[in-house]
N, C-alpha and C positions, 0 to 999 in steps of 0.2 A: 454294071459298075455304078458306084455312087458318084455324084458330081465331083469333078476335079480329080478323079482317081483314074489312073491308066495302068493297065497291066503291061509288064515288060519282062524280058527274059535275058538272063546273063549268059555268057559264053558257055558256061558249064550246064546250061539248060535250066538253071534254078529260076523260079518265078519271083519277081519282086514288083513293087508298085511305085509309080512316080506321081507326085502331086503337082498340079498346075492351077493357077488362078489368073483370071483376067480382070484388071481394074483400071478404069479410065483409059481403056484402049491398050494397056500395057499387059503383055503376056508374061507371067512370072512363074518360074519353076520354084517349087517349095521343097524339093529334095526327093530322095529315094527312101523307101520304107519296106520293111520285111512283110508287113501284113496290110491287107486292104483296110482293116479297121483303123490301124494307126495312121495310115495315109489320109483317110477320110477325116479323122479327128484333127489332123494338122490343117487340112483344108478349112474346116469349120472354125478353127482358131484364127486362121488368117483372115477370114471374113469378119470375125468378131473385132479384130484389130482395125481393119479398114473401115468398118461401119460405126464403131463406138469410140467417140473421142475421150471417153472416160478411161480407156486403156492407154496409159502413158508410160514413160520411161521409169516411173516410180511404182507402177501398179501391174505391169505386164505379167509378173510372176504368178498372179492370182489365176490367170487363165491358161498359162503355158504348160502343156503336158507332152505333146508330140511334135509341135512345130519347132524346128531348130532355132536356138537362141539368136544367132546372127541374122536369120531371116526375119525374126520378130522385130529387131531394131530397124532393118531396112524397110519393113512395111510401115512401121510407125512414122519413119521419116518421110516415106512416100505420101502417106495420108496427110501429114501436117505441112510438108514443104513442096509437095507436088513434083518431086524429083526422085526417080528411083536410082539407088546406088546399091550395087550387089554386095559390097562390103558393109559391115555393121557400123554405119556412120549416121550421125544425126546432126543436122545443121542448126546452128544458132546464129544470131546476128553478129557478124564479124569474126566468127570462128566456128569450128565444128569439133565434135567429139567422136572418138573411135573406140568402140567397145572391144577391148582385147579379150575380156571374159566378163561374166556378170558382176565381178567385183572390181575390175580394173578398167578405168575409163581414161583415155588419153585425150588431151586437148591439143589442137593444132590451129594455126592460122589458115584462113581461106586460100592463101597462096598455095598451100599444099594439097588442096582438095582434089585436083585432077590426078595427082600422083597416087594418093592413097585410095582413090576410088578404083584404081586398077591394080594396086599392089597390096597384097594381104600381109599384115604385120604378124610375125610369129615370135614366140617367146621361148628361148632355150637357156635355162639357167640364169634367168634375169637379164639376158642380152636380147634386145629387140632388133629384129632384122626383117628385111624383105628379100625375096628371091627375084632376080631379074636376069634373063638370058642364061640361066643355069648357075649364076653366081649369087652368093649371099652378101648383102650389104647391111651393116649396122645403121640404124636410122640416125644415129648421132653424126654420121659422116655428112649429112645434109647441112650441118651447122659448122663444118670445118673441124670437127673434133676427131682426132686421130684414134685408131683402134686400140692403142695401148694406153690411152688417156685415163686418168684416175679422177673420179668425181670429187669435188671440193678441193682438188689440187690443180687440175688442168681446166676444169669447167665447173660452173655452179648453176643451180636453179635460183633465180633472183628471189622468188617468193617462197622458196622452201618446198614447193610442190613438185615432186619428182615425176608426176604424171602430166605436167604442163609443158608441152613442147612448143609453145608459141615463141617466136623468135625473140620477142622482148623479154622473155623469161630465161633465156639461155645466155649466160655470161661466159665467154671464152677467156680463160685466164692465161693459159699457155698454148699458143696456136702453132708454134714451131717445134720440130723434132729437136730434142736435146736442149731445149731452152725453158727455164723455169723462173718465174717471177719471185723475187725475194725482197721483203720489206723489213728494214731495221731502223728503229728510231725515226720513223716517218719518211725515210729515204728508200726509194725503189730502185733496185738494180735487177738486171737479167743475167742469170747464171747459165753459161753454156757448159754442158756436161756430156761426157761420152763414156760408154761402158767398155772397159778393157780389163778383164780379170778383176772387176770392181769399177766403181765410178771414178773417173778422173775429171777434175774441174778444169775446163778449158780456159775459163776466165770469167770475169764479172764486167758487165757493160751497162751503160746508161740507156741504151736503145735496144729494143727487142729484136729488130731486124738485124742490127749489127751483131748481136749475140748469135743469131741464126747463121750469119755469114761465118763467124768464128767457128761455129760447130761444123759447118761445111768444110772449112779449111782443115780442121782436125781430122775429119773423115778422109780428106785427100791425103793427108800425111800418113794415115794408117794404110791406105791403099799403096802409096809410094814405097812404104816399108815392107810390103809383101803380105799384108793381112788379106785373107780371102773372105772374111765375114762381110755379109751384105748389110751395110749401114744405110738406113734411110737418109735422104738429104732433103734440104729445104729449097723450095722455089720462093724467091724473094721478089715480090711485086712492087715494093716501095722504091726501088732504085732502078735506074736504067742499066743496061749491061756495062756501060763505061763506068758509071758510079760504083756498081758492084765490084768491078775489077780493081778500082782504086782502093776501095775499103778492104777488099780481100788482101791486096798486096801490103797495105800498111798495118793491118790489125795484128795485134800481138796475141799469141796463145801461150799457154803455160809451158815453161821450160821442162816441167816434169814429164810432159809427153815425149819430148826429144830424148830425155834420159831413159825413159821406158824402152825406147827402141834401140838405145845404145847397148842394152843388155841383149846379147845375141841369143840367149836362151829363153827369150820371152815366149810364153805360151800363147797359142791362138786364142783370142777372146771368144 
């Protein structure tokens, strides 16, 4: 066997080859390959990356033939920053990048390094998510962005770069369920809205958290009138339980909601 190449056998008896390399005392798996020649080529490419500083994030394509792309990024980072990370991450001062593929590079704050070092980002139809304990989580959830949120309505990228997920670049416009920011003639109000066979305006309020309480009150009305639809509700951290109760009691919601339920033939939303 050539250096770094090890023969292995699958459960069905089929032979394959595993590549391994040791650098600075770190034993690194290079992946599995169908042929010994391909595995050996990947091993040689790995050594080229680790020994030649001229192979960079901008030039690795010139030598890459058999070594998996994500392993290439991990090795360049290991060589330059002396930290081995199994996911395709490269460290810069103050932030890091995650290579989703050769053309898509995501930026993150160092605060997220531990998380993404052990969670692989996947892309399905433009939705970026990680798997954790058998569940899939959209990466936007780490910023308080709800699953149904719409870009440029509920959240924005401050610098216009949709691959920049550093916290300073994520602007959360609408952080509560059923609450939307509305600006007219320089005045900002928060619209509480609920979907019942179409969108109903619950009310317009000066404060976002108050609008969220109004939405919760509308949800409670729907449940009290026998609706079985599962509406999401808001957790309000801005107020104590007593303050929340006082606002909930005093806040006005649209009379159209009450009229909607007076119609005994209303359809389940």
